[in-house]
Every structure is written in C-alpha cells, then in structure tokens.
C-alpha positions, -999 to +999 in steps of 0.1 A: -634-109+506-623-115+542-587-103+553-557-128+556-566-135+593-602-144+580-617-114+599-639-086+588-623-056+581-638-022+589-625+015+588-631+042+610-620+078+600-620+106+630-635+135+615-652+153+644-626+182+656-632+218+653-598+229+644-595+256+668-561+264+659-567+267+622-592+297+625-604+314+605-599+284+581-624+263+601-649+290+609-664+282+575-654+246+569-648+217+589-610+208+594-616+175+571-627+195+540-597+217+543-583+214+504-552+198+494-540+200+460-579+213+457-592+179+470-605+180+507-582+161+531-610+133+536-612+127+503-572+114+504-581+092+532-616+075+513-596+073+480-568+054+500-589+032+517-610+026+485-578+010+469-583-019+494-621-023+485-618-060+481-611-063+517-629-039+533-665-040+546-673-009+560-660+026+564-677+048+596-670+085+597-671+099+630-681+137+628-696+162+649-686+200+640-705+211+608-713+172+606-741+180+576-711+197+557-691+166+565-717+139+553-725+158+522-688+159+509-686+119+517-717+109+503-711+130+469-676+111+468-686+078+473-717+077+455-705+048+432-685+031+455-690-007+464-677-002+503-706+011+526-694+045+536-716+061+567-710+091+588-722+089+624-725+118+651-702+118+678-725+140+697-707+161+724-670+164+714-651+144+742-618+136+727-606+110+705-612+081+727-645+088+726-649+091+689-634+060+687-654+045+710-685+059+691-672+040+661-667+008+675-698+003+694-717-014+666-686-037+656-679-076+668-654-079+691-637-100+668-637-075+638-608-059+629-607-024+624-584+003+608-586+039+627-572+069+612-572+109+621-585+125+589-562+160+594-532+138+587-520+138+552-493+113+538-479+108+502-480+070+510-510+062+488-503+023+501-505+032+539-537+014+544-530-014+524-496-020+544-516-017+576-540-044+561-509-066+555-494-061+586-500-088+614-515-084+646-523-047+662-504-021+646-498+015+652-478+037+624-450+060+630-434+085+609-398+104+616-401+139+624-375+167+631-398+181+662-410+153+680-417+170+714-450+185+694-466+150+689-470+115+707-439+100+708-433+062+701-406+040+718-397+009+700-387-021+716-373-054+703-391-068+673-405-038+662-429-040+692-443-004+707-431-004+741-441+033+755-460+059+739-455+096+755-479+127+747-455+156+739-426+151+761-404+179+767-373+157+762-383+131+736-366+097+740-368+088+701-377+110+669-406+087+658-441+102+663-476+089+662-487+090+626-523+087+634-529+054+617-540+021+636-551-013+631-566-032+660-586-059+671-619-042+686-618-069+712-584-058+722-589-023+728-625-019+736-624-025+774-597+002+775-616+028+756-646+021+784-622+027+813-606+063+798-603+089+822-602+126+812-566+144+804-554+172+813-570+191+785-604+174+797-609+151+772-607+111+766-575+105+745-572+075+724-535+072+727-543+068+766-563+035+755-533+023+733-510+030+764-534+010+786-533-019+761-495-019+760-491-016+799-511-050+803-492-070+779-511-062+745-486-065+717-487-033+693-463-036+664-449-006+649-452+002+611-428+031+600-438+056+571-410+059+546-430+086+529-439+123+537-462+130+564-477+159+582-503+167+608-522+197+593-528+216+627-515+251+623-522+275+592-487+277+578-488+239+575-517+242+548-489+257+530-464+231+537-487+202+528-494+219+497-460+222+489-453+184+496-483+176+477-470+193+448-436+178+448-445+143+451-479+136+436-477+162+404-460+147+375-450+165+344-476+192+327-511+185+325-535+209+308-572+198+308-583+233+304-572+259+279-538+274+278-544+304+251-521+318+225-497+343+243-498+327+278-466+307+286-455+282+314-418+269+329-408+241+348-427+208+354-457+196+377-481+220+365-516+208+366-543+229+350-577+216+356-610+210+335-626+241+320-600+263+334-588+292+311-552+305+309-554+340+293-528+357+273-498+373+287-499+349+319-467+335+330-468+303+351-437+289+370-440+254+385-449+237+406-486+248+405-518+232+405-552+252+394-583+233+399-618+235+375-634+262+363-604+287+370-595+318+351-562+333+350-550+361+333-544+379+313-509+389+324-508+371+356-482+359+372-484+324+391-449+314+409-441+283+424-460+265+447-493+281+443-526+262+441-558+276+433-589+259+436-624+258+416-640+286+405-615+312+415-603+342+392-570+356+395-569+385+369-548+412+348-517+418+367-524+398+396-493+380+412-495+349+433-465+331+452-466+301+471-503+304+483-535+284+488-564+303+474-596+282+476-628+280+456-643+310+438-621+337+452-618+368+430-586+390+429-593+406+394-568+435+392-530+445+402-529+426+437-503+408+450-508+375+473-475+361+489-472+331+511-506+332+521-539+314+527-572+325+514-603+309+523-635+306+499-654+336+483-636+360+490-630+394+472-594+410+470-599+445+456-574+463+432-542+472+444-542+452+476-515+431+489-504+407+517-469+416+530-449+383+537-419+394+552-409+414+582-383+445+583-358+421+604-365+390+583-373+375+614-398+341+613-432+357+614-454+352+643-492+342+643-515+344+672-529+311+678-556+307+706-544+339+722-504+330+721-480+344+696-465+316+679-437+316+654-445+301+621-411+290+615-412+306+581-392+338+568-419+346+546-456+339+556-487+362+546-520+366+555-546+341+563-583+351+555-612+337+563-640+326+541-666+352+526-645+382+531-643+415+513-613+433+510-614+468+497-588+486+472-554+494+483-555+473+514-521+464+528-521+432+551-489+428+573-472+396+579-491+366+599-526+387+605-559+372+604-588+383+586-619+364+603-646+351+580-674+375+565-653+405+573-651+437+553-619+458+552-622+492+541-602+506+512-567+519+519-567+504+552-532+490+568-542+458+587-513+454+613-535+430+638-562+402+634-596+411+626-622+389+644-649+376+622-680+394+609-659+427+616-656+460+596-622+477+597-628+509+593-596+534+591-597+569+608-578+594+588-569+628+592-557+651+561-536+684+566-535+709+539-510+735+546-496+765+525-466+761+506-443+786+516-418+783+491-419+806+462-431+781+432-428+790+394-456+787+369-446+752+361-452+741+395-414+741+403-399+758+434-376+784+424-343+771+431-328+804+426-339+819+461-332+782+479 
C-alpha cells in the first residue's frame, strides 16, 4: 500500500558505528546489538518499523563494523516478515552522511524514506507511524536537560526547523536532534553528494539537513513526548534499562518457574521462558529476567536489574541495578552493583564490584583517554565479554575490564585492564615473631600488659 502522499515508502537504519566510547562492551558486539531488556537495540527499531508494514516497502540496514553479526541478527529477527529487509555494507566508515548516501543510492528521487540511528532508544513505539503520517520532510526532536551534548534544533514559526547547531556551548533551546527523519530522496540527495568532512574528518548527515534548510527547504519538527536516550556511554546502558523497565514492563509476568520458597515483591517483574528461580531467592521489582536463566538458591535481585538469556546467578549472589548480558556465570557469594557484565563472563566466588567512592562524588570513567563523570553517585564496573574473574576479586568504581582478560584471584582492580590481558598481583607476605607472651589458649597474657 502506498503512503498518504501516494509515494513509495522506504526506511534506512544506520548501524555502522564502532561505538568507541562504549568499549569494552563494543569489543565483542556491534553497537546495534547492545541489549535493552535483553533485546538488541536494532530489534526495537525493526519491531517499531514493522508495525507500519502495510505502508513500508523496504528496510535497508547500513552496517560496517561486525557487519556479519548485524546481518545475522537482522535476518533471524525478520525471517517471516512480509517487508523486504536487507543489510548493505557501508564499506569505509566515513560518517553518517556517507552511510545515508549509501542507503539512498538505489532509491528513486521520488521515494520518501524514513531514516533513523539504530543506537537511540525511545519508549514511543508509534514514532515511525507518527513520522509516516506527518506531512513533508520531518525531523524529530526531544527535550533534554543537557542539550550541549547533542545537535540542537531551533524551531521557527509553524513548527519548521530554522537552524541546527551541533553541540553548541550555549544551546539556544533544549530540543535536541533525536535521530529520526522522514525525507523525500530528491530533496536531500544533492546535499549528500556535496558534503565536506567535518572537524572530526567525517561526513555528517546533519550538515546535509542544514544545507537543505539554508537553501529554502522546509523541514517540519515533530517533538517526542516519550522518553528518549542516545546510548553513547557505558553508564547510559543502565539508564536505558531503567527507562524501559519503568515504562514497558507491566505487572508480574512469570513464563518460567518460580519454585516454592522463592519470593517476589513489587510489580514490573518479567521472568522469561525456561528460566528457574530457586528456593530462598528474593526478587524486588522492577526486574527483567530473560530466557533460560537460573537464579539462586538464596540469591537477591534488587530493583532495576536485567539478566539476559542463559546466565546463572547462584547461591548468595546479590545483584543491584545492573545489566548482566548473555551466558554470564556468577555462581557463589558475589556482589554485582550498578555494573555492566558482558556475555560469557565468569565471576568467581566472593568477588565484588564496588560502586561508591569514599567521598561519594560522582564516579568517573576513562573514555577514549579522558576522565569523564558518569553523573552517577553509584556506578560499578564495566566488564567486557569473555572475561574470567578469579575468587575474592574486588573491582573499584568505574573500572573497565577489557574483553577476554583474566583477573587473578584476590586482586584489587583499581585501574582499567586492556583487552586480552592477564592481571596478576605481586603480593609479599611477612611472618614476624610474636613478642608478647601468649597463653596456651592462644590469648595474650593480659596480666603483663
């Protein structure tokens, strides 16, 4: 079926970025495959898009980094879809403008196309339908408390985009570019061809939008009224899980097994198919448990915890406001607080992630060589995929452990560990003579002291 304008409707999802600021998470998975409630980000976009399947002719996913992983994930998810969904290779990663150009090259100038960044998340499941039903060229804006970190929209009379500023030091508004667009190919194509590299050395799609507006093109602004987040930094993964749990999980849904002696409190609790919660376990919602997960016995899951498919959280393990990805093992006496644990990681007995500084100041994290505030008073570790953590390991707040690294038992990890490293601790032990007189019972003789 054609769109209301009578033109064919296509969609382009941009999924080529490396997610450098998200390392070590993106060392073992591309950014669009990062889970929100155990579902890859790109799946949320595809599901929202396929809600308008009658009007949608084709979805083009532009990938590059770990393209085969993206392609496999997309193919399996849309196996029975009536809409044609294909993944194309951006090749050299030259920026969002270059990625959009690759996506529209095979389209007609008369086609209308929805374009979205697959690393943004919104709880508005109708966003693509709203775009479809909005007349003309459209850009979506979202209110944000820190607009200087994003592209900022200046809206003129009649809700028309007047200017777009990229990360201004003094933002003129608090409406940021949410990363969703609907455009006629013929209106944007020539500006994509004429893009020049930005200060970052990349071709920016927003520069093409600015050129369109500067040359008299009309772009209407559609403002989101639902939650929106750009998943660009590790701590934002915890924020997006919290938003999704609050807004998208309803009531208590137990698809697995809650054994006698296990208890739950509160609402917004999901226990997936094939998952088992063993006796003595206490779950405080909101909590999301994926499929094939084992919890307990005598474990504790505190609010805003997400545990994904195939993971095991065992005896006397406590998890607080953390994202635990697929096939993670934490089987004995561990504490995981405000942390991100990537897939296939093993956490030894007695190991903990510290999540609070002594001075209670916001926890800082090293991102691309720069120390940045997470803005969180409590923030634990970021542990990459395939990591092996020995028994009785303590990981300090904001520390990152690179993928496939090993941490020796008894270690105190106070600084970042590169990927594929073995952290060993050199310890020296001193045994000195006890000079005090000791009784037969092993006590110091207090009569002489």
